[in-house]
C-alpha positions as CSV (number, residue, x, y, z in Angstrom):
1,X,90.6,73.6,18.7
2,X,87.2,75.0,18.3
3,X,89.0,78.2,20.2
4,X,91.9,78.4,17.6
5,X,88.8,78.1,14.6
6,X,87.1,81.4,16.1
7,X,90.2,83.7,16.6
8,X,90.8,83.0,13.3
9,X,87.8,84.2,11.8
10,X,88.2,86.9,14.4
11,X,91.2,87.7,12.8
12,X,90.5,87.1,9.5
13,X,87.8,90.0,9.8
14,X,89.9,92.4,11.5
15,X,92.4,91.9,8.7
16,X,89.6,92.4,5.6
17,X,87.8,95.3,7.7
18,X,91.3,96.9,9.2
19,X,90.8,97.2,12.4
20,X,92.8,96.7,15.1
21,X,90.7,94.5,17.3
22,X,87.1,94.1,18.8
23,X,85.6,93.7,22.2
24,X,83.1,91.3,22.6
25,X,80.4,92.2,25.7
26,X,77.1,90.0,25.1
27,X,76.7,86.4,26.3
28,X,76.2,85.0,22.7
29,X,79.4,86.4,22.1
30,X,80.9,85.0,25.0
31,X,79.7,82.0,24.8
32,X,80.2,81.2,21.4
33,X,84.1,82.0,21.3
34,X,84.9,80.2,24.1
35,X,83.3,77.1,22.8
36,X,80.6,77.2,25.4
37,X,81.0,78.9,28.2
38,X,79.0,82.1,30.3
39,X,79.9,84.9,31.7
40,X,76.3,85.8,32.8
41,X,75.6,86.2,35.9
42,X,71.7,88.6,35.3
43,X,70.2,86.5,32.6
44,X,67.4,90.0,32.5
45,X,70.5,91.3,30.4
46,X,72.1,90.5,26.9
47,X,75.5,92.0,28.9
48,X,78.1,89.5,29.5
49,X,79.3,90.1,32.8
50,X,83.0,89.6,31.7
51,X,84.3,90.7,28.6
52,X,86.7,89.8,25.4
53,X,89.0,91.6,23.8
54,X,90.9,89.8,20.5
55,X,93.5,91.7,18.7
56,X,95.3,90.8,15.5
57,X,98.3,89.0,18.2
58,X,96.9,88.9,21.9
59,X,93.3,87.6,23.0
60,X,91.8,89.0,26.5
61,X,89.0,88.3,29.0
62,X,88.5,91.2,31.3
63,X,87.2,90.4,35.0
64,X,86.1,92.0,37.5
65,X,86.7,90.9,41.8
66,X,83.6,89.1,41.4
67,X,84.2,87.3,38.9
68,X,87.5,86.6,37.5
69,X,88.4,83.7,39.8
70,X,84.9,81.4,38.8
71,X,85.6,82.7,34.6
72,X,89.3,81.5,35.0
73,X,89.1,78.5,36.8
74,X,85.9,77.0,36.0
75,X,84.3,78.7,32.2
76,X,87.8,79.5,30.1
77,X,91.1,77.4,29.5
78,X,93.4,79.8,30.9
79,X,96.5,79.6,28.3
80,X,93.8,81.1,25.7
81,X,92.8,84.3,27.1
82,X,95.1,86.6,28.9
83,X,93.6,88.3,32.5
84,X,92.5,91.8,32.4
85,X,91.2,92.3,35.8
86,X,90.5,95.1,38.2
87,X,88.2,95.8,41.2
88,X,84.6,95.4,41.4
89,X,84.2,99.5,42.5
90,X,87.0,100.5,40.0
91,X,85.5,101.8,36.6
92,X,86.6,99.5,34.1
93,X,86.7,102.0,31.1
94,X,89.8,103.5,32.7
95,X,90.7,100.0,33.3
96,X,90.7,99.6,29.2
97,X,91.9,103.2,28.7
98,X,94.9,101.7,27.1
99,X,94.0,98.8,25.7
100,X,91.0,100.9,23.7
101,X,93.1,104.4,22.9
102,X,93.8,105.5,19.7
103,X,92.8,101.9,18.3
104,X,90.4,101.0,16.1
105,X,88.7,98.7,18.0
106,X,85.2,97.4,17.2
107,X,82.2,96.1,19.3
108,X,79.5,94.1,19.7
109,X,77.6,96.8,21.8
110,X,79.3,100.0,21.3
111,X,80.6,99.8,24.7
112,X,83.2,102.5,25.5
113,X,83.0,104.3,22.6
114,X,84.3,101.5,20.2
115,X,82.2,101.1,16.6
116,X,79.5,98.8,16.8
117,X,79.7,96.4,14.5
118,X,77.0,94.1,16.0
119,X,75.1,92.9,12.6
120,X,78.6,92.1,11.2
121,X,80.0,89.7,13.9
122,X,76.7,87.2,14.6
123,X,77.7,86.3,11.2
124,X,80.9,85.3,11.7
125,X,78.6,82.5,14.5
126,X,77.0,81.4,11.4
127,X,78.2,77.9,10.1
128,X,79.0,75.6,13.0
129,X,82.3,74.5,13.9
130,X,82.6,70.5,13.8
131,X,82.6,71.1,18.2
132,X,79.6,72.8,17.5
133,X,77.5,70.5,15.4
134,X,78.6,67.6,18.3
135,X,76.8,69.3,21.1
136,X,74.5,70.1,18.6
137,X,73.6,66.9,18.1
138,X,73.1,66.0,21.5
139,X,71.6,68.2,22.7
140,X,68.8,68.7,20.2
141,X,67.2,64.7,20.9
142,X,67.9,65.3,24.6
143,X,66.3,68.9,25.4
144,X,63.2,67.7,22.7
145,X,63.2,64.0,25.1
146,X,62.3,66.4,28.8
147,X,60.0,68.5,27.3
148,X,57.9,65.7,25.6
149,X,58.5,63.9,28.9
150,X,56.4,67.3,30.9
151,X,54.0,67.2,27.7
152,X,53.1,63.7,28.9
153,X,52.4,64.6,33.0
154,X,49.8,67.2,32.1
155,X,46.9,66.8,33.9
156,X,43.6,68.2,33.1
157,X,43.2,70.5,35.3
158,X,46.3,72.0,35.0
159,X,47.3,75.5,34.8
160,X,49.6,76.5,32.1
161,X,52.1,78.2,34.8
162,X,52.7,74.7,36.3
163,X,53.7,73.4,33.0
164,X,55.8,76.2,31.9
165,X,57.2,75.7,35.9
166,X,57.4,71.8,35.4
167,X,59.5,71.8,31.8
168,X,61.4,75.1,32.5
169,X,62.5,72.8,36.2
170,X,63.4,69.5,34.2
171,X,65.3,71.3,32.0
172,X,67.3,73.1,33.9
173,X,68.1,70.5,35.9
174,X,70.0,69.0,32.8
175,X,71.3,71.7,32.6
176,X,70.2,74.0,30.6
177,X,68.9,77.5,30.3
178,X,64.9,78.0,29.3
179,X,65.0,81.6,27.8
180,X,61.6,80.9,26.3
181,X,58.9,79.0,27.3
182,X,55.4,79.5,26.2
183,X,52.3,77.6,27.1
184,X,48.7,77.7,26.4
185,X,45.5,75.5,27.0
186,X,42.0,75.3,24.9
187,X,41.6,78.6,23.5
188,X,44.1,80.5,24.4
189,X,46.2,78.5,22.3
190,X,43.8,79.1,19.4
191,X,43.7,83.4,20.2
192,X,47.9,83.8,20.7
193,X,50.9,83.2,18.6
194,X,53.2,84.0,21.5
195,X,50.8,82.5,24.8
196,X,52.7,83.3,28.2
197,X,51.4,81.1,31.0
198,X,49.1,81.9,33.1
199,X,46.6,80.7,35.3
200,X,44.0,79.3,32.9
201,X,43.4,75.7,33.1
202,X,43.6,72.4,30.9
203,X,40.6,71.6,29.3
204,X,41.4,69.7,26.4
205,X,44.4,71.2,24.3
206,X,47.5,72.3,25.6
207,X,50.5,73.7,23.7
208,X,54.6,73.7,25.0
209,X,57.1,75.6,22.9
210,X,60.6,76.3,24.2
211,X,64.2,77.5,23.6
212,X,66.5,76.1,25.3
213,X,70.0,76.0,26.0
214,X,72.7,74.3,26.8
215,X,76.5,75.3,26.0
216,X,74.9,78.0,24.3
217,X,73.3,76.3,21.7
218,X,69.5,76.8,21.1
219,X,67.2,74.2,20.8
220,X,63.4,76.0,19.8
221,X,60.2,73.3,19.4
222,X,56.7,72.9,19.9
223,X,54.8,69.8,21.0
224,X,50.9,70.0,21.6
225,X,48.2,67.7,23.5
226,X,44.9,66.3,23.6
227,X,43.2,65.1,25.7
228,X,41.0,62.7,23.5
229,X,40.9,62.9,20.0
230,X,41.2,66.4,18.3
231,X,37.8,67.6,16.8
232,X,38.3,67.3,12.6
233,X,38.7,71.1,12.6
234,X,42.0,70.6,14.6
235,X,42.5,67.9,12.7
236,X,43.1,70.2,9.5
237,X,44.4,72.6,10.6
238,X,47.8,70.2,12.0
239,X,47.8,68.9,8.6
240,X,48.4,72.5,7.0
241,X,50.9,73.6,9.4
242,X,52.8,70.3,9.6
243,X,52.5,71.0,5.4
244,X,54.1,73.9,5.8
245,X,56.7,73.7,7.9
246,X,57.3,70.8,5.7
247,X,57.6,72.7,2.5
248,X,60.2,75.5,4.3
249,X,62.8,72.5,5.4
250,X,62.6,71.3,2.2
251,X,63.3,74.9,1.0
252,X,66.4,75.5,3.3
253,X,69.4,74.2,1.4
254,X,72.5,75.4,1.0
255,X,72.7,79.0,-1.2
256,X,69.5,79.9,-1.2
257,X,68.3,83.2,-0.4
258,X,66.2,83.0,2.7
259,X,63.6,85.2,1.5
260,X,63.2,82.6,-1.1
261,X,62.8,80.0,1.6
262,X,59.9,82.2,3.4
263,X,58.1,82.8,-0.2
264,X,57.8,78.9,-0.6
265,X,56.2,78.6,3.2
266,X,53.9,81.2,2.1
267,X,52.9,80.2,-1.5
268,X,52.2,76.9,1.3
269,X,49.7,78.7,3.4
270,X,48.3,80.4,0.5
271,X,47.6,76.7,-1.2
272,X,46.1,75.6,2.1
273,X,43.6,78.4,2.4
274,X,45.5,80.2,5.4
275,X,47.2,83.0,4.0
276,X,45.8,85.2,6.3
277,X,48.0,83.0,9.4
278,X,50.7,83.9,7.6
279,X,50.7,87.8,9.0
280,X,49.7,86.9,11.9
281,X,53.0,85.7,12.8
282,X,56.8,85.9,12.9
283,X,57.9,82.2,10.9
284,X,61.3,81.8,12.2
285,X,65.0,81.8,10.8
286,X,68.8,80.5,11.3
287,X,69.3,80.5,15.2
288,X,72.4,79.2,17.3
289,X,73.6,81.7,20.0
290,X,70.2,83.6,20.3
291,X,66.8,82.6,20.3
292,X,66.9,83.3,16.4
293,X,69.8,84.9,14.4
294,X,67.1,86.7,12.7
295,X,63.5,86.6,12.1
296,X,62.9,86.5,8.3
297,X,61.0,88.6,6.6
298,X,61.6,89.3,2.6
299,X,63.9,92.4,3.8
300,X,66.4,89.9,4.6
301,X,69.9,89.3,1.9
302,X,70.9,86.3,3.7
303,X,71.3,82.7,2.1
304,X,71.4,79.4,3.6
305,X,75.1,78.5,5.2
306,X,76.5,74.5,4.7
307,X,76.2,73.8,8.6
308,X,74.1,76.5,9.8
309,X,71.1,75.7,12.7
310,X,67.3,76.3,11.3
311,X,64.2,77.0,13.5
312,X,61.2,77.5,11.4
313,X,57.7,77.9,13.5
314,X,54.8,78.2,11.0
315,X,51.6,78.6,12.8
316,X,47.9,78.5,12.2
317,X,44.5,79.3,14.9
318,X,45.3,76.6,17.4
319,X,48.4,75.2,16.2
320,X,52.5,75.0,15.0
321,X,54.7,73.1,14.3
322,X,58.1,73.5,15.4
323,X,61.7,71.5,15.4
324,X,65.4,72.3,14.8
325,X,67.2,71.3,12.6
326,X,71.0,71.4,10.5
327,X,71.5,72.5,7.2
328,X,74.3,69.3,5.8
329,X,76.0,68.4,2.5
330,X,73.3,65.5,2.4
331,X,70.2,67.2,3.8
332,X,68.2,68.6,7.3
333,X,69.1,67.1,9.9
334,X,66.5,67.2,12.9
335,X,68.2,67.1,15.7
336,X,65.1,67.6,18.3
337,X,62.8,64.5,16.6
338,X,63.5,61.9,19.0
339,X,61.3,58.9,18.0
340,X,59.4,58.7,20.7
341,X,56.5,61.0,20.1
342,X,53.7,60.9,17.7
343,X,53.9,62.1,14.2
344,X,52.2,63.0,10.3
345,X,53.9,61.3,7.8
346,X,54.4,64.6,5.2
347,X,54.9,64.8,1.6
348,X,56.4,67.4,0.3
349,X,57.7,68.5,-3.4
350,X,58.1,64.6,-3.8
351,X,60.0,64.0,-0.7
352,X,58.8,62.8,2.9
353,X,59.4,63.9,6.2
354,X,57.9,63.9,10.1
355,X,56.8,66.2,11.7
356,X,55.5,66.5,15.1
357,X,52.1,65.5,15.4
358,X,49.3,66.2,18.3
359,X,49.3,63.7,21.1
360,X,46.0,61.7,22.4
361,X,45.9,61.6,25.8
C-alpha cells in the first residue's frame, strides 16, 4: 500500500511535468521509495549502491552482481520492482542506455546525463504516509530513550568521545544509523554550536545531540546534564532557549510559511535578550529521510504541511533545546518525548508545553 501510494505520487509528477521517467540514485530516495529499506554500502557517500527507475508503467531496481541478491531478497519485495542486473565490472551506463536514451528521464542527481530534478523530487517526500507516521511514532520514543539512558550514564572525567561511542553504540545495537552525534562538555558547550566530540573531559556540564535514523527516518534531539545544580546564568539561558523552542513548535502549523515560523523564533530571541545567538547557529526545519530537508532561512518559500516532520534546534551559548515532532490536524505531536526525562513547563501564546530541562546528577 505504501509503495503504491509513493509510485502514484511519482507518476503524477511525471505526468504533470511531461517526463518519461525518474531515476533515483540517492540513499534517501531509495529508502523513501522502498518503504524504509536500505541501499547503502559506503555511508561516507549519499549515493545508493542500487538505484530505482520509475516510468509510467514500470518500476525497476538496478543492481550489480555485488548487490542484487541481498537487495532483492532482504530489502525489496520482488513483486514490486523488476530487476535490471549487471556484473560489477560492466558499465552501468551502458546497461542503462536502452532505458534512458531518447527518453525524457530525470533524476535526483544528474547521473548518466539525466536532468537533475532533486529539489523537486524531494518535495514528494514531505507529506508522510500512514505507515511512515506509524514508524515515526515507534522510533521517536525508542531512540530518545536510548539517548537519555546514555546521558544518565555520563561520568565526571569521561571524554566526549567515550560518550559519543556509547551513545552511537546503543543506538546502532537497536538498529539505528547515527549520521550526527555531537558531544560537548563545559567550556566547549558554551563556545561551539556544532561540537564534534573530542578528548575533552566532562567537568560539570555535558550535552549530547544526535540524529538517529531507522527505516531511513530521522529523529533529531539534544539532551544536557549537569553535575550539581546549574548556575544562575545557565538556568536563565535554559529557560530562554526553551521558550524560543516553544515559539517555534507552536508556530509550526499547516499552511504557515516556514519563514514566518522562523520569524516567530527570531522575535522570541529578541524579546528574551539573546538576538545575537540567533545568527550563530541554524535553527532547524523539516526533516524525514535526511537530517534536515532544509535549514530554514527567510528566503524559503515553502509552507508547513500536515503530516510533515519538523525539528527546530535553537541555541544560546551553553544551552540548546531540540526534539522531533509531527504536524498533525490535532497539533504538534512530539515523538521524541519519553516522559522519563526532566522537563520545564513553558507557556507560549496561552498554551503550555514541556521542554527537556537540564538533568542534574
